C-alpha positions as CSV (number, residue, x, y, z in Angstrom):
1,X,6.9,-13.3,6.2
2,X,4.4,-14.5,8.7
3,X,6.9,-17.2,9.9
4,X,9.8,-14.8,9.9
5,X,8.1,-12.2,12.1
6,X,7.1,-14.9,14.6
7,X,10.8,-15.8,15.0
8,X,12.1,-12.3,15.8
9,X,13.8,-11.9,19.2
10,X,12.1,-8.5,19.8
11,X,9.6,-6.7,17.5
12,X,8.3,-3.2,18.1
13,X,5.5,-1.9,15.9
14,X,3.9,1.5,15.4
15,X,0.3,0.9,14.6
16,X,-3.2,1.9,15.6
17,X,-4.5,-1.7,15.5
18,X,-3.4,-5.3,16.1
19,X,-3.2,-6.4,12.4
20,X,-2.1,-9.5,10.7
21,X,1.5,-8.1,10.8
22,X,1.6,-6.4,14.2
23,X,0.0,-9.3,16.0
24,X,3.6,-10.7,16.1
25,X,4.9,-7.6,17.9
26,X,6.1,-7.7,21.5
27,X,5.3,-4.0,21.9
28,X,2.8,-1.9,19.8
29,X,3.2,1.9,20.1
30,X,-0.1,3.5,18.9
31,X,0.1,6.9,17.2
32,X,-2.7,9.4,17.1
33,X,-5.3,8.8,14.3
34,X,-5.4,10.6,11.0
35,X,-8.2,12.9,12.3
36,X,-6.2,13.9,15.4
37,X,-3.2,15.4,13.6
38,X,-2.7,18.4,11.3
39,X,-1.0,17.9,7.9
40,X,0.2,19.8,5.0
41,X,0.7,17.4,2.1
42,X,3.9,18.0,0.1
43,X,3.9,14.6,-1.7
44,X,0.7,14.2,-3.7
45,X,0.5,17.8,-5.0
46,X,3.8,17.0,-6.7
47,X,2.0,14.5,-8.9
48,X,-1.4,16.2,-9.1
49,X,-3.1,17.8,-12.1
50,X,-2.9,21.3,-10.7
51,X,-0.3,23.2,-8.6
52,X,-1.6,23.8,-5.2
53,X,-0.9,23.5,-1.5
54,X,-3.5,23.0,1.2
55,X,-3.6,22.8,5.0
56,X,-5.4,19.9,6.7
57,X,-6.1,20.9,10.3
58,X,-6.9,18.2,12.9
59,X,-10.6,17.4,12.9
60,X,-10.6,16.5,16.6
61,X,-8.1,17.3,19.4
62,X,-5.6,14.6,20.1
63,X,-5.3,13.0,23.6
64,X,-2.9,14.8,26.0
65,X,-0.4,12.0,25.8
66,X,-0.9,11.3,22.1
67,X,2.1,11.2,19.7
68,X,2.3,11.1,15.9
69,X,4.3,8.5,14.0
70,X,7.3,10.8,13.6
71,X,7.4,11.7,17.3
72,X,7.4,8.0,18.2
73,X,10.1,7.0,15.8
74,X,12.3,10.0,16.6
75,X,12.0,9.2,20.3
76,X,13.1,5.7,19.7
77,X,16.0,6.9,17.5
78,X,17.1,9.0,20.5
79,X,17.4,6.0,22.7
80,X,19.2,3.4,20.6
81,X,22.8,4.4,21.1
82,X,24.9,2.6,23.7
83,X,28.1,3.6,25.5
84,X,29.6,7.1,25.6
85,X,29.4,7.7,21.8
86,X,25.8,6.4,21.8
87,X,24.7,8.7,24.6
88,X,26.2,11.7,22.7
89,X,24.4,10.5,19.6
90,X,21.1,10.1,21.5
91,X,21.4,13.6,22.8
92,X,22.0,15.1,19.4
93,X,19.1,13.1,17.9
94,X,16.8,14.3,20.7
95,X,17.9,17.9,20.3
96,X,17.3,17.8,16.5
97,X,13.9,16.3,17.0
98,X,12.9,19.1,19.4
99,X,13.9,21.7,16.8
100,X,13.4,20.2,13.4
101,X,9.7,19.4,13.5
102,X,8.0,18.4,10.2
103,X,6.2,21.8,10.2
104,X,9.5,23.7,10.5
105,X,11.1,21.6,7.8
106,X,8.1,22.2,5.5
107,X,8.3,26.0,6.3
108,X,12.0,26.0,5.4
109,X,11.3,24.2,2.1
110,X,8.6,26.8,1.2
111,X,10.8,29.7,2.1
112,X,13.7,28.4,0.0
113,X,11.5,27.0,-2.8
114,X,10.3,28.5,-6.1
115,X,7.6,30.6,-4.2
116,X,9.9,31.5,-1.3
117,X,11.7,34.6,-0.2
118,X,13.4,35.3,-3.5
119,X,10.4,34.6,-5.7
120,X,8.5,37.3,-7.6
121,X,4.8,37.4,-8.3
122,X,1.6,37.0,-6.3
123,X,2.9,33.9,-4.4
124,X,6.3,35.3,-3.3
125,X,7.5,34.7,0.2
126,X,5.2,31.7,0.7
127,X,5.5,30.4,4.3
128,X,3.8,27.7,6.4
129,X,2.0,30.4,8.2
130,X,0.4,31.7,5.1
131,X,-0.6,28.2,4.1
132,X,-2.2,27.6,7.5
133,X,-4.1,30.8,7.2
134,X,-5.7,29.8,3.9
135,X,-8.9,28.0,4.6
136,X,-9.2,26.2,1.3
137,X,-5.5,26.2,0.3
138,X,-3.6,28.3,-2.2
139,X,-3.9,27.8,-6.0
140,X,-0.4,28.2,-7.4
141,X,-1.5,28.1,-11.0
142,X,-0.9,25.5,-13.8
143,X,1.8,22.9,-13.7
144,X,5.2,23.9,-15.0
145,X,7.4,21.5,-17.0
146,X,10.4,20.3,-14.9
147,X,11.4,16.9,-16.1
148,X,14.3,18.1,-18.3
149,X,15.8,20.0,-15.4
150,X,15.7,16.9,-13.2
151,X,17.3,14.5,-15.6
152,X,21.0,13.7,-14.8
153,X,21.7,11.7,-17.9
154,X,23.6,12.6,-21.1
155,X,21.4,14.6,-23.5
156,X,18.6,14.5,-20.9
157,X,17.3,11.2,-22.1
158,X,16.5,7.9,-20.4
159,X,18.7,4.9,-21.5
160,X,16.4,2.0,-22.1
161,X,19.0,-0.4,-23.5
162,X,20.8,-1.0,-20.2
163,X,22.3,-4.5,-19.9
164,X,20.0,-5.5,-17.1
165,X,16.9,-4.7,-19.2
166,X,18.2,-6.4,-22.2
167,X,19.1,-9.5,-20.2
168,X,15.6,-9.6,-18.7
169,X,14.1,-9.3,-22.2
170,X,15.9,-12.4,-23.3
171,X,14.0,-14.3,-20.7
172,X,10.5,-13.4,-22.0
173,X,10.3,-16.5,-24.3
174,X,11.1,-18.8,-21.3
175,X,8.4,-17.0,-19.3
176,X,5.9,-17.5,-22.1
177,X,6.8,-21.2,-22.2
178,X,6.2,-21.5,-18.4
179,X,2.8,-19.9,-18.9
180,X,1.9,-22.4,-21.6
181,X,3.0,-25.3,-19.3
182,X,0.9,-23.8,-16.4
183,X,-2.2,-23.6,-18.7
184,X,-1.7,-27.2,-19.8
185,X,-1.7,-28.1,-16.0
186,X,-5.1,-26.4,-15.6
187,X,-3.9,-23.0,-14.4
188,X,-5.2,-21.3,-17.4
189,X,-6.0,-17.8,-16.0
190,X,-3.7,-15.0,-15.0
191,X,-4.2,-13.4,-11.6
192,X,-3.7,-9.7,-11.2
193,X,-4.3,-7.5,-8.1
194,X,-6.3,-4.3,-7.6
195,X,-6.8,-1.6,-5.1
196,X,-10.1,-0.6,-3.6
197,X,-10.7,3.2,-3.4
198,X,-12.5,3.0,0.0
199,X,-9.9,0.8,1.7
200,X,-6.6,2.2,0.3
201,X,-4.9,-1.1,0.7
202,X,-6.1,-2.2,4.2
203,X,-5.8,1.1,6.2
204,X,-9.5,1.8,6.3
205,X,-10.9,-1.7,6.7
206,X,-11.8,-1.0,10.3
207,X,-14.1,2.0,9.4
208,X,-17.8,0.8,9.4
209,X,-18.9,3.7,7.2
210,X,-16.3,2.9,4.5
211,X,-16.8,-0.9,4.7
212,X,-20.6,-0.8,4.4
213,X,-22.4,-1.9,1.2
214,X,-21.5,-4.7,-1.2
215,X,-18.6,-7.0,-0.6
216,X,-15.5,-5.5,-2.4
217,X,-13.3,-8.5,-2.0
218,X,-14.4,-10.2,-5.2
219,X,-12.8,-12.0,-8.1
220,X,-13.6,-10.0,-11.3
221,X,-13.9,-12.3,-14.3
222,X,-14.7,-11.7,-18.0
223,X,-18.2,-13.0,-19.2
224,X,-16.6,-15.4,-21.6
225,X,-14.5,-17.0,-18.9
226,X,-17.4,-17.1,-16.5
227,X,-19.7,-18.8,-19.1
228,X,-17.1,-21.4,-20.0
229,X,-16.9,-22.4,-16.3
230,X,-20.6,-22.2,-15.5
231,X,-20.1,-19.3,-13.2
232,X,-22.8,-16.6,-12.5
233,X,-22.6,-13.2,-10.9
234,X,-22.3,-13.5,-7.1
235,X,-21.3,-17.2,-7.1
236,X,-18.7,-18.2,-4.5
237,X,-15.7,-19.5,-6.4
238,X,-12.3,-21.1,-5.6
239,X,-9.3,-19.4,-7.0
240,X,-6.3,-21.8,-6.8
241,X,-2.7,-21.5,-7.7
242,X,0.2,-24.0,-7.3
243,X,0.7,-23.0,-3.7
244,X,-2.8,-22.5,-2.3
245,X,-6.4,-21.5,-2.8
246,X,-8.9,-18.8,-1.6
247,X,-12.7,-18.6,-1.8
248,X,-14.3,-15.3,-2.9
249,X,-17.5,-14.1,-4.6
250,X,-17.3,-13.5,-8.3
251,X,-18.0,-10.3,-10.1
252,X,-18.5,-10.5,-13.9
253,X,-17.4,-7.6,-16.0
254,X,-16.6,-7.1,-19.7
255,X,-14.1,-4.4,-18.6
256,X,-11.5,-7.0,-17.7
257,X,-9.5,-8.8,-20.3
258,X,-10.4,-12.4,-21.2
259,X,-8.0,-14.9,-19.5
260,X,-7.5,-12.6,-16.5
261,X,-9.0,-12.7,-13.0
262,X,-8.5,-9.8,-10.5
263,X,-8.6,-10.0,-6.7
264,X,-7.9,-7.0,-4.5
265,X,-5.0,-7.0,-2.1
266,X,-5.1,-6.1,1.6
267,X,-7.9,-8.4,2.7
268,X,-7.8,-11.7,4.6
269,X,-8.4,-10.6,8.2
270,X,-9.0,-14.1,9.5
271,X,-5.7,-14.7,11.3
272,X,-5.7,-15.5,15.0
273,X,-4.9,-12.6,17.2
274,X,-6.2,-9.9,14.9
275,X,-7.6,-7.0,17.0
276,X,-9.5,-4.8,14.5
277,X,-13.0,-6.2,14.8
278,X,-14.6,-4.1,12.0
279,X,-12.1,-5.4,9.5
280,X,-12.5,-9.0,10.8
281,X,-16.3,-8.7,10.3
282,X,-15.7,-8.4,6.5
283,X,-12.4,-10.3,6.4
284,X,-12.3,-11.2,2.7
285,X,-9.5,-13.4,1.5
286,X,-5.8,-12.7,1.1
287,X,-4.4,-13.0,-2.4
288,X,-1.0,-13.6,-0.7
289,X,-2.2,-17.1,0.1
290,X,-2.1,-17.9,-3.6
291,X,1.1,-16.0,-4.4
292,X,4.2,-18.2,-4.8
293,X,6.7,-16.8,-2.3
294,X,9.5,-18.4,-4.3
295,X,8.7,-16.4,-7.4
296,X,10.2,-12.9,-7.5
297,X,10.8,-10.4,-10.3
298,X,14.3,-11.1,-11.4
299,X,15.2,-7.5,-12.1
300,X,13.9,-5.8,-9.0
301,X,13.7,-8.7,-6.5
302,X,10.2,-7.7,-5.7
303,X,7.5,-10.3,-5.0
304,X,5.6,-11.3,-8.1
305,X,2.1,-10.4,-7.1
306,X,0.8,-10.1,-10.6
307,X,0.8,-12.6,-13.5
308,X,0.2,-15.6,-11.1
309,X,-1.1,-18.6,-13.0
310,X,-4.4,-19.7,-11.4
311,X,-7.5,-21.7,-12.1
312,X,-11.1,-20.8,-11.0
313,X,-14.0,-23.0,-10.4
314,X,-17.5,-22.6,-8.9
315,X,-18.2,-24.0,-5.4
316,X,-21.4,-26.1,-5.3
317,X,-23.8,-24.6,-2.8
318,X,-21.2,-22.0,-1.9
319,X,-22.3,-19.0,0.2
320,X,-21.2,-15.8,-1.4
321,X,-21.1,-14.1,2.0
322,X,-18.8,-16.6,3.6
323,X,-15.6,-15.4,2.0
324,X,-12.6,-17.1,3.6
325,X,-9.0,-18.2,3.1
326,X,-8.4,-21.9,2.5
327,X,-4.7,-21.8,1.9
328,X,-2.8,-24.6,3.7
329,X,-0.2,-22.2,5.2
330,X,-1.5,-18.7,6.1
331,X,0.6,-15.7,5.4
332,X,0.5,-12.1,6.5
333,X,-2.3,-10.2,4.8
């Protein structure tokens, strides 16, 4: 990905920072920050443990010329068309963007939803205006079962015996054999990723308050695996795969399964040209550097970030604070 981005003829990015990815962009369009915009979240309440809706007003006023992500993207969409047909298309897109703001679309969804104009009960005629007037949000009561009504399959059941799944299952023995061969070659641990609550991938790595404290880019290892390799808590270790290696401090925990090592994703802010200084101060290491780019999940085509065969070894005299990437070919973090 790093190499492909560098070869693009023209690359426009929408980002607040110059990151490992956007450093390749010819133009970076910065949106307002999360604290400078108002939000009403429609996504996470749909998978929460209680039915609610809550307004999130901007904490600080945005700059006069500040724009949100959707405003930037919509403005770009209204300029992409060429020729007479393109100019007509641009005009229509710009007109829709001026009228169909996210707040108006959300208001329409509320008015036509289960608590909208035709609803009965205490939450009938729910509108965006009522949501914004509620300081702490509106409690809509317990969750209601909906899965059966959403199913579009015969007898409202999921079909697990699809040909694609059955064909993939037939490859499990071959995958197990590959794992045994990797172990015989010294790659006897399985690498899995993890997400850090404070960083939420890498979005918050430039916040000094969220990044303070102990180093969170660590390799978590079971006590039995650590003891077998002469590794102690806090040691700097090298985690190596077939394609590269990284160095990170080790964290020993009996909450991880023996034979498994976990390294968080989203770190590795050591690339040239990275502009977020707070993140670079606690750069960590990128697990992408030890992920084989040629190995993908056969069924989905997604990169195989988990179940990577690795080995781990202590670094004599290693400095646990000097976490760094040592892969031969750096990739985007």
